[in-house]
ZAMARGU-4260 file (C-alpha; in steps of 0.2 Angstrom, whole numbers, plus 5000, padded with zeros to 4 digits):
<rodrens>
0) 5201/5065/5004 | 5199/5048/5011 | 5214/5036/5010 | 5206/5020/5017 | 5188/5015/5018
5) 5183/5004/5033 | 5194/5011/5047 | 5192/5029/5042 | 5173/5028/5040 | 5172/5020/5057
10) 5182/5033/5065 | 5173/5048/5056 | 5156/5042/5062 | 5161/5047/5080 | 5168/5064/5075
15) 5161/5080/5083 | 5166/5098/5084 | 5165/5111/5097 | 5171/5129/5100 | 5183/5133/5114
20) 5196/5147/5116 | 5192/5154/5099 | 5196/5138/5090 | 5185/5125/5082 | 5190/5109/5090
25) 5188/5092/5082 | 5185/5077/5094 | 5179/5059/5093 | 5165/5053/5105 | 5161/5035/5110
30) 5150/5027/5123 | 5135/5031/5133 | 5133/5050/5138 | 5128/5046/5156 | 5143/5034/5159
35) 5159/5039/5169 | 5169/5051/5158 | 5186/5048/5151 | 5196/5060/5140 | 5210/5054/5129
40) 5225/5065/5125 | 5237/5060/5110 | 5256/5063/5108 | 5265/5077/5099 | 5266/5068/5082
45) 5249/5061/5082 | 5230/5064/5082 | 5215/5057/5091 | 5212/5044/5078 | 5226/5033/5085
50) 5215/5030/5100 | 5201/5021/5091 | 5204/5003/5097 | 5207/5009/5115 | 5191/5020/5114
55) 5180/5006/5107 | 5186/4995/5122 | 5184/5009/5135 | 5167/5014/5128 | 5159/4998/5135
60) 5159/5006/5152 | 5163/5024/5149 | 5159/5040/5140 | 5175/5043/5130 | 5180/5059/5121
65) 5196/5059/5111 | 5204/5076/5108 | 5213/5082/5092 | 5224/5095/5099 | 5226/5113/5091
70) 5234/5112/5075 | 5231/5094/5072 | 5219/5084/5061 | 5203/5094/5059 | 5206/5106/5074
75) 5210/5124/5070 | 5227/5130/5070 | 5233/5142/5084 | 5232/5160/5077 | 5248/5165/5086
80) 5257/5148/5084 | 5256/5144/5103 | 5257/5125/5105 | 5263/5125/5123 | 5258/5114/5137
85) 5249/5129/5145 | 5239/5132/5129 | 5234/5114/5128 | 5229/5113/5146 | 5218/5128/5144
90) 5210/5120/5129 | 5206/5104/5139 | 5198/5115/5152 | 5188/5124/5139 | 5182/5108/5132
95) 5177/5102/5149 | 5166/5118/5150 | 5159/5115/5132 | 5155/5097/5137 | 5148/5101/5154
100) 5161/5090/5163 | 5165/5095/5181 | 5179/5081/5181 | 5185/5066/5171 | 5198/5053/5170
105) 5212/5058/5159 | 5222/5046/5149 | 5237/5054/5140 | 5251/5047/5129 | 5268/5055/5128
110) 5265/5074/5126 | 5247/5071/5131 | 5253/5062/5147 | 5263/5078/5151 | 5247/5089/5147
115) 5236/5078/5158 | 5249/5078/5172 | 5250/5097/5172 | 5231/5098/5172 | 5230/5086/5187
120) 5243/5096/5196 | 5236/5113/5194 | 5217/5108/5194 | 5216/5093/5205 | 5197/5095/5207
125) 5195/5092/5188 | 5204/5075/5187 | 5196/5059/5195 | 5211/5048/5190 | 5225/5049/5178
130) 5233/5037/5166 | 5250/5042/5159 | 5257/5032/5145 | 5276/5032/5142 | 5279/5049/5149
135) 5287/5056/5164 | 5297/5070/5172 | 5313/5066/5165 | 5318/5057/5149 | 5332/5044/5147
140) 5349/5050/5140 | 5348/5051/5121 | 5329/5055/5120 | 5332/5073/5115 | 5343/5067/5100
145) 5329/5055/5095 | 5316/5069/5096 | 5326/5080/5085 | 5328/5066/5072 | 5310/5064/5071
150) 5308/5083/5068 | 5319/5082/5053 | 5309/5067/5046 | 5293/5076/5048 | 5299/5091/5037
155) 5297/5080/5022 | 5281/5078/5011 | 5278/5063/4999 | 5275/5060/4981 | 5261/5048/4984
160) 5251/5039/4997 | 5261/5024/4993 | 5277/5033/4998 | 5269/5040/5014 | 5262/5022/5019
165) 5279/5015/5017 | 5287/5029/5028 | 5274/5026/5041 | 5276/5007/5041 | 5295/5009/5043
170) 5293/5022/5057 | 5281/5011/5067 | 5283/4993/5061 | 5273/4985/5075 | 5256/4994/5073
175) 5242/4986/5063 | 5237/4990/5045 | 5221/4998/5051 | 5232/5009/5063 | 5243/5014/5049
180) 5228/5020/5038 | 5220/5029/5052 | 5236/5039/5056 | 5238/5043/5037 | 5220/5049/5035
185) 5221/5060/5050 | 5238/5068/5047 | 5240/5069/5028 | 5231/5077/5013 | 5234/5079/4995
190) 5239/5096/4989 | 5246/5102/4973 | 5251/5085/4967 | 5260/5081/4984 | 5254/5072/5000
195) 5258/5084/5014 | 5255/5085/5033 | 5238/5092/5039 | 5245/5099/5055 | 5252/5117/5057
200) 5271/5117/5052 | 5274/5129/5067 | 5272/5114/5078 | 5288/5107/5071 | 5298/5123/5073
205) 5291/5128/5090 | 5305/5129/5103 | 5292/5126/5116 | 5292/5107/5111 | 5311/5105/5114
210) 5313/5116/5129 | 5305/5109/5144 | 5304/5115/5162 | 5319/5111/5173 | 5320/5093/5180
215) 5316/5100/5197 | 5300/5109/5191 | 5295/5093/5182 | 5297/5082/5197 | 5288/5095/5208
220) 5273/5094/5195 | 5272/5075/5195 | 5274/5073/5213 | 5261/5085/5217 | 5247/5075/5208
225) 5234/5069/5221 | 5223/5058/5209 | 5226/5040/5208 | 5238/5037/5194 | 5244/5023/5183
230) 5260/5024/5173 | 5258/5012/5157 | 5276/5011/5151 | 5283/5002/5135 | 5293/4987/5140
235) 5305/4990/5125 | 5304/5009/5127 | 5315/5015/5143 | 5310/5033/5139 | 5305/5033/5157
240) 5319/5024/5166 | 5317/5011/5180 | 5324/5023/5192 | 5311/5037/5188 | 5297/5024/5188
245) 5302/5018/5206 | 5303/5036/5212 | 5286/5040/5204 | 5277/5025/5212 | 5285/5027/5229
250) 5284/5046/5231 | 5267/5051/5223 | 5252/5050/5234 | 5244/5036/5224 | 5253/5029/5209
255) 5257/5012/5202 | 5265/5007/5186 | 5265/4993/5173 | 5277/4988/5159 | 5269/4982/5144
260) 5278/4968/5135 | 5282/4969/5116 | 5278/4987/5116 | 5289/5002/5113 | 5285/5021/5115
265) 5268/5019/5105 | 5262/5006/5119 | 5244/5005/5115 | 5246/5003/5096 | 5261/4990/5098
270) 5251/4979/5111 | 5233/4984/5112 | 5226/4969/5122 | 5238/4971/5137 | 5237/4990/5137
275) 5218/4990/5138 | 5218/4976/5151 | 5230/4986/5162 | 5219/5002/5160 | 5203/4993/5162
280) 5209/4985/5179 | 5215/5002/5185 | 5199/5011/5181 | 5188/4998/5189 | 5198/4999/5205
285) 5200/5018/5205 | 5182/5021/5203 | 5175/5009/5216
</rodrens>
């Protein structure tokens, strides 16, 4: 069932599937196949469709692949309900093999940033450079409470697409109408007269999403990354505190940061132009 015509058709024209780790994985592909590879990893309450505008911009000079993680959009659900960071890292490595990639630039938002960082720390030879969008080893005070609030809001379904659309606009008031429609089409489906989430409900009940490694373990992971790294942080977010930002950019081997104005946690949807300018400048320099 399609909920919007133009943006959804445009996204679906890039959709591919591949099998890895026993799952049929859905992904989006943009750009020339012989260009430098970039892999985009979405956040926990998201899908690859949210990256469309960023993907189109990056595809001018890169081969771009955009993952729909297990249990989301049109990718298979985990048979045993495993949605851990470790499982997702293994999936990305499996996708590398299926795509014939030895290494790539990883761009990850929120949960995707944590997965990208874990992969870069554990498999440095597979990551050419790293872009982490509004994620870090520690979260500001109160972030866990906000995370739990989002879990509660995601337990609902909707009587109509109009109701779902109103909810999405209230949840993310700064994103474009096209971005709203892409999110809804990728994440919702009509079933038994209701509009319900496509994703596996076990994602919302998994304790692995709310129980993170210790702060010391998370810092060790981030500080062990050797790849050139850019932290793209929402100017209005503060999910990553200024103190954490300073430590990351001074103690990591090669890391820098940028705060994007007029942007919250969903940085690249709130302010697409400044985000792509920052990522483009970083990739141009890191690949010289």
